[in-house]
C-alpha positions in Angstrom: -3.6 53.4 -20.1 -4.4 51.6 -16.9 -8.1 52.3 -17.3 -8.0 50.9 -20.9 -6.2 47.8 -19.7 -8.7 47.4 -16.8 -11.6 47.8 -19.3 -10.1 45.2 -21.6 -9.7 42.7 -18.7 -13.3 43.3 -17.6 -14.5 42.7 -21.2 -12.5 39.5 -21.5 -14.0 38.2 -18.2 -17.5 39.1 -19.3 -17.0 37.4 -22.7 -15.7 34.2 -21.3 -19.2 33.5 -20.0 -20.7 34.0 -23.5 -19.7 30.6 -24.9 -22.3 27.9 -25.0 -22.1 25.5 -22.1 -23.6 22.1 -22.0 -26.8 21.5 -20.0 -26.0 19.9 -16.6 -28.6 17.1 -17.2 -30.6 15.5 -19.9 -34.4 15.2 -19.6 -34.0 11.4 -19.0 -31.9 12.1 -15.9 -28.5 11.3 -17.4 -25.6 13.7 -16.8 -24.8 15.5 -20.0 -21.6 14.0 -21.4 -18.9 15.9 -23.3 -18.5 12.7 -25.4 -22.0 13.0 -26.9 -22.4 14.5 -30.4 -24.5 17.6 -29.6 -26.9 19.6 -31.7 -26.8 23.0 -30.0 -27.9 22.8 -26.4 -30.9 20.7 -27.4 -29.9 17.1 -28.2 -26.9 15.0 -27.2 -26.3 11.6 -28.9 -24.4 8.9 -27.3 -23.3 7.3 -30.6 -24.6 3.7 -30.7 -22.2 0.8 -31.5 -21.9 0.3 -35.3 -22.3 4.0 -36.2 -19.6 6.5 -36.7 -20.1 10.3 -36.3 -19.4 12.0 -39.6 -20.6 15.6 -39.7 -21.9 18.0 -37.1 -22.9 21.4 -38.4 -24.2 24.4 -36.6 -23.7 26.7 -39.5 -27.3 27.7 -39.4 -27.4 28.0 -35.6 -28.2 31.7 -35.8 -31.5 30.5 -37.4 -31.9 27.8 -34.7 -31.0 24.9 -37.0 -28.6 22.0 -36.2 -27.6 19.0 -38.3 -25.4 15.9 -37.7 -24.8 12.7 -39.6 -23.5 9.2 -38.7 -22.6 6.3 -41.0 -22.4 2.5 -40.9 -20.0 0.5 -43.1 -17.1 1.5 -45.3 -17.2 4.5 -47.7 -17.3 3.9 -51.4 -16.8 6.7 -54.0 -20.1 7.8 -55.6 -21.0 10.5 -58.2 -24.5 11.9 -57.7 -26.9 12.9 -60.4 -25.5 16.5 -60.3 -22.0 15.1 -61.2 -20.6 15.8 -57.7 -18.3 13.3 -55.9 -19.5 12.0 -52.6 -18.9 9.2 -50.2 -21.6 6.5 -50.0 -22.0 4.3 -46.9 -24.0 1.1 -46.3 -26.3 3.2 -44.1 -26.4 6.8 -43.0 -28.3 8.6 -40.2 -29.2 12.3 -40.6 -30.4 14.2 -37.5 -32.0 17.7 -37.7 -33.3 20.0 -35.0 -34.9 23.3 -36.1 -35.9 25.8 -33.4 -38.9 28.1 -33.7 -40.6 30.9 -31.7 -43.3 28.6 -30.5 -44.1 24.9 -29.9 -47.0 25.3 -32.3 -44.7 26.2 -35.1 -42.4 23.3 -34.2 -45.3 20.9 -34.3 -46.5 22.3 -37.7 -43.0 21.9 -39.1 -42.7 18.3 -37.9 -46.1 17.5 -39.4 -45.0 19.1 -42.7 -41.8 17.0 -42.7 -43.8 13.8 -42.1 -46.3 14.7 -44.9 -43.4 15.4 -47.3 -41.8 12.0 -46.4 -45.2 10.4 -47.2 -45.1 12.0 -50.7 -41.4 11.1 -51.4 -41.3 7.5 -50.2 -43.3 4.4 -50.5 -44.3 4.2 -46.9 -44.7 0.7 -45.5 -45.5 1.3 -41.8 -46.3 4.3 -39.6 -46.3 4.2 -35.8 -46.0 6.6 -32.8 -43.7 5.4 -30.0 -41.7 6.6 -27.1 -37.9 6.6 -27.5 -35.9 7.5 -24.4 -38.9 9.4 -23.1 -39.5 11.3 -26.3 -42.6 10.6 -28.4 -41.9 10.3 -32.1 -43.8 9.2 -35.2 -41.7 6.6 -37.1 -42.2 5.5 -40.7 -40.4 2.7 -42.7 -40.3 2.9 -46.5 -38.6 2.1 -49.7 -37.3 4.8 -52.1 -39.2 5.3 -55.3 -36.5 7.3 -57.1 -34.3 5.0 -59.3 -31.5 7.6 -59.1 -31.3 7.3 -55.3 -28.4 5.0 -54.3 -30.3 4.0 -51.1 -33.1 1.4 -51.4 -34.9 1.6 -48.0 -35.1 3.6 -44.8 -36.8 4.7 -41.7 -37.5 8.2 -40.3 -38.7 9.7 -37.1 -40.5 13.0 -36.6 -41.5 14.9 -33.5 -40.9 17.9 -31.4 -39.0 18.8 -28.2 -40.1 22.1 -26.7 -40.0 24.6 -29.5 -37.8 22.4 -31.8 -38.9 20.2 -34.6 -36.8 17.0 -34.7 -36.2 14.6 -37.6 -34.0 11.5 -37.7 -33.6 9.7 -41.0 -31.8 6.4 -41.7 -31.1 5.6 -45.3 -29.8 2.1 -46.2 -28.2 0.6 -49.3 -29.3 -2.8 -50.6 -26.3 -4.5 -49.1 -26.9 -3.1 -45.5 -27.3 -6.2 -43.4 -29.2 -4.5 -40.6 -32.9 -3.9 -40.1 -33.6 -0.2 -40.9 -36.3 0.2 -38.2 -34.3 -1.5 -35.5 -31.2 0.5 -36.3 -33.1 3.8 -36.2 -34.9 2.8 -33.0 -31.5 2.0 -31.4 -30.2 5.4 -32.5 -33.3 7.1 -31.0 -32.8 5.4 -27.7 -29.3 7.0 -27.6 -30.7 10.5 -28.1 -30.8 12.7 -25.0 -32.7 16.0 -24.7 -31.7 18.9 -22.6 -33.6 19.3 -19.4 
């Protein structure tokens, strides 16, 4: 009995080290904060003023995918084209990080996402910039689908190591902010694990 109890205690001690711990520092030199919204051990977001964290899902973490959302403005009820009830905000940010076996695959995926965005939206501007030390390609656009409740947006695509990263800001007609400025401010608040 004592051997079984000892074995159980050893296993418990070993398993306590199996949980995910935050990286000690971000690539930009900032200390990793417990207050940040995190996507795995890859990205930490110090939520900018004016945005509210809404969802943080690591349900696909076994496949290396992480997803989080933020909103601006008050929620209004909305029924989508599939007849499902949803909450609609003045603006919403969607952040996705998808891990792969190689940086090449991550780069290919980010390029595919950018190409798909070019097909889905009426792109107004494309540029590549640095945001908090991370190079991203950013596009601004209007939505071409009349069934989409959002009218305009801005998206960023890039990679960090072997992760493809995408951030998308969708805005309703009544959103009083500038889509590009709002997204750029969000991107400046993204920290990447060192």
